[in-house]
N, C-alpha and C positions, 0 to 999 in steps of 0.2 A: 527618558530623562525628564524630570519635572520642569514645569514652566518656570518656576522661580530660579532654578539652577541655570536654565538657558539664559534667562535675563541677566543673571549675575555674570555669566561668562561673556555675554555681549557687552555689558558695562565695563568689565575688566579689559576687554579687547579695545573698546573705545578709549579708555583711559590710557592704555599703552600707546595707541596711535597718536593721541593728543600730546602725550609726553614726547614721543619721537619727533613730532612736528615742531616742538618748541626747542629742540636741540640747538644750542648756540654755536656760532662759528668762533673758533679761537684763533687769535693771532699770536703765534709764538715768536719771540724776539731773541735773536742770538747776536752777540757783539761784545763790545768793550765798555769802558767806564763812561764814555760819552752817551751811551744808551742805557746804562744799568740803573737798577734801583739802588738807593743809597741810604745808609743809616746815619750819615753825617748831617749836622745842622746846616741848613741852607743850600747844600749841594744836591743837585738832582741830575740824573740822566734824562734825555728827552723821552726815552721809552718808559720811564717811570710814570710820567704824567700823561701818556698817550690815551689811557682809558677814558680820561675826561673829555676827549674829542670824539667819542663814539656813543651811539645809543646802547641800551642794554642788550641788543641783539649780538653784540660783539664782546668777546672776553679777551683782554690782553694779558698774556702770560709771559712775563719778561724774564728770560734766562740769561741776559747779558751780564757779564761779570767784569769788575775792574781788572785791568792789566792783561786781559786775555787776547790772544791772537787766534787766527783761524786754526793754527797748529795746536796750541795748548788747549783750546776749547775741545778739540777732538781727543787729544792725548789724555786729558783728565777725565774722560767719560761723560762730559757734559752734553755732547751732541747725542750720544746714545740715549741719555735720559730724555731728551726732547723727542727723538724719533719714536720712543716707546709710547708717547702721548698723542702723537698726531693721528687724527681721524680724517676720513675723506672730506674734502671741502675746507679744511683748515688752511691757514696761511703760515708761512715761515718768513719773517723779515730777517735778512742776513746782512750784517754790516761789520766789516773788519778792515784793518789797515793801519790804525794808529800803533798797534803793537807788533804787527807783522814786520814793520820796517825797523824795529829795534834789533840790535846785534846779538842779543842773548840767544843761545842755541835752542833753548826750550820754547822760544817764541818766533824766531825769525823764519820768514819765508821770502821767496823771490817772485816779483811780478813777472808774468810770462811763463812761469814754471810751477813751483810748489804752491804759490799763493793761488794761482788759477785752478790748480788741481784740487785744492781744498774747497774752493767755491763751487767747482763743478760737482764735487761729492755732495755738498749740502743740497744743491739743486736736484741731483739724481735721486738721492735717498729720500728727500721730501716727496718727490713724485712717486717713488716706490711705495710710500705709505698713504698715497691718495691725497697728499697735500699740494698746496700751490706756493712755489717759492717766489720771493721778490728780492732782488738784489739791490743793495744800496752801496754807494761808495762812502768814504769817510767824510765826516764833517770837518770843516777847517779848524785850524788853530788860529787864535787871534795873534797874528804875526805881522806887525808893521815895522819890524826891526830892519834897519839899514844893513846891519851886519848880522848874519844868521847866528842864532844862539844854539849851542850844542845841548841836546836833550836826549839822553839815553833812556829815560824812564819818566813818563808823565805822572806816574803815581807818586813820585817824590815831590811833586809840586804842592801837595798838601802839607808838607813840612816847611814850606817857605813862609817868611813873614815880610811885611811891607818894608822895603829897604830905604825908601825915600830917595834913592838914586835914580836920576833920570837917564833912561836908556835912549839912545838916538833912534827915533822912529820917523818914518816917512809917511806919506799919505796913501800909499798903495799897499794893499794886503798882499803878502808874499806867500806863495805856496810852500808847504813843508812835506807834501806827500809824494810828489813825483808820479811815477808810473803806478803807484798803489791806488790812485783814483781812476786810472784808465782800465786796469785789469777787470774790475767788476762789470764795467760797460762792455768789454770785449766778451767776457763769459756770458753775459746776458744775451748779447747778439748771437753768439754761437749756439746757445741752448734754447733760444726762444723764450727767455724769461723776462718778465717785467723788470724795468730798471728805474730806480729813483735816484736822480742826480743830487744827492744830499750835499755834495761838495759845492755844486753851483749855487744851490739855494742858500746855504749858509755863507758862502763867499759874498753873494750879492747883499745879504743882510748886513754882514760886518763891514763890508766896504761902504755900503750906504750910510751906516751909522758913523763911520770914521773912527780914528784911533782912540779918541776919548770916550765917546758915547758907547762904543762897543765893549768897553770894560764892564759895563753894567750886565752884560750877558754872562759874564764869567765870575769865578770866585776871586775877584779882585777888589780888595777892601783896604782902605787906609785904617790905621789904628783909631778905634773909637767909632767907626762907621757901623760895625756889626758887633753886638754884645757877645755873641758866641765865638767871635774871632778877635779877641781884644788887641792882639798885636798886628792885625791886618794880614793880608795875603796877596801874593802876586801869582795868579794861576791863569794862564791864557788858554787852557785846554778844557777844563771842567766847567759845567754850567751852574749858575746860580738858579734859585727858584724862578726868578723872572726869565732868565735866559732859556731854561728848559721849556717853559711854556711858550715863549715866542717861537723857538725852533720847532717844537712839536706842532704848533698851529700852522706854521708854514709847510712843514713836511707832510702833514695829514692832507693838505690841499693838493700837494704834488702826488701823494699816494692815490688820491681820488682820480687824478688825471691819468695816471699810469695803470691803475687797477680799477676800471669803471664799476665793477661789481660792488666795490666797497663804498662808492660815492654816496649812496642813499643812507648810509649809516653815520656819516660824518656830521658833526655838530660843532658850533662855536658858541661858547657862553662867555659872559662878562667875567664871572668869577667861578671857581671850582672849589668846593669845600670837601675835604676828605679827612677822616679821622686818622688814616694810616699815612698821611703825608703825601699822597699822590695828587693833591690839588695845589692851588696856590694859597689856600687858607686851610687851617686846621681848626678854625673856630667860626661857626655860622654867624654868631652875633658880631664878630669882628668884620666879617664880610659885609653884613648889613650896614654896620657903622661906616665902612669905607665907601659904600655905594654913593654915587653923586646924587644931589638933589635935582628934582625936575626932569629926570631922564629915566626911562625904563631900564632896569638892570635885571638881567636874567642870571640867577645863581644856580648852578648845577650842584646838587647835594649827592655826592658820589657814594659815600658809605658812612657808617656811624649812626648813632642814635642822638637826636637833637630835640630840644624843646623849641616849639614854633616861636620864632622871634616876634616881638610885638611890632605892630605897625608904626612906622615912623613918618611923621608929618613931612610932606613935600618929597617923599621918596617913593618911587614906583618899583616895588620889588616883586619879581616873579620867581618862585622856586620851581626848579625842574628836579624832581626827586627820583633818584634811581631806585630800582627794586631792591638794591642792597643797602638802602638807607631807611631810617625810620624817623618820622617827625611826630612828636607827642605834644599834646596840648599842655 
């Protein structure tokens, strides 16, 4: 074998090894609308914006879908699509409950039996594919109502408009999930799976803000407050852009506590710019414009192609540019 052929093979082997060493860890997310990617103006699931809280070493692949329960996610073949992608060392974040508690037969499960069985299946099959499961319980609804409001379908909240009618609310956030927030904890304990108490985290957030300020987390707008929702909306379940980022920021810190291996990849930025809507800005210049004067502002540029913004007097801007973004002069 000629010397140059040997050298070529060695270089090819080295390139292959380097490529393998750069293989990224994927976080697959399965759940409902509170986690899902959204095509709607201003509404986002917390999973949609999670990529902006990790370095480029982590890839967030969000498979959560509006209106799905643990049952319908399996029955529709969505879980099979995820297991086909899992490689050893990947994570699967599992969060259901909002729709499992609904009465419709194609979605309903019972905590302590069918709900637990589905969660156990997600855990077991994730491990069979070499992945690492992480269980979450459901995030809270913003429910300060003194009298519980009947709600058989959270998805219908997008059809609501601001009514102007004051509903009697108290000062204490009232749980709407019952045993559906206990079941994931029980399954996690029984299977030795990391557990993120998303219900506690979001309860403390909303209770701390109180009944008025907590509206900002959700798709709750009076007429004229949001140009894309001219008639307003009253939605205590789904997150606004602001709410999704606040919740994701709190949950990523809890994830780091419960899954220490992910801690070194977690980052917090002042603003996140993404052309595909996965940040809190879709315009780099607007993010720079909104940056405060006299204070260092770190802007994560998650994806897209952008012209480098001009320096602004009295503003200290630092760009953290992902490998998926391009900055041109």
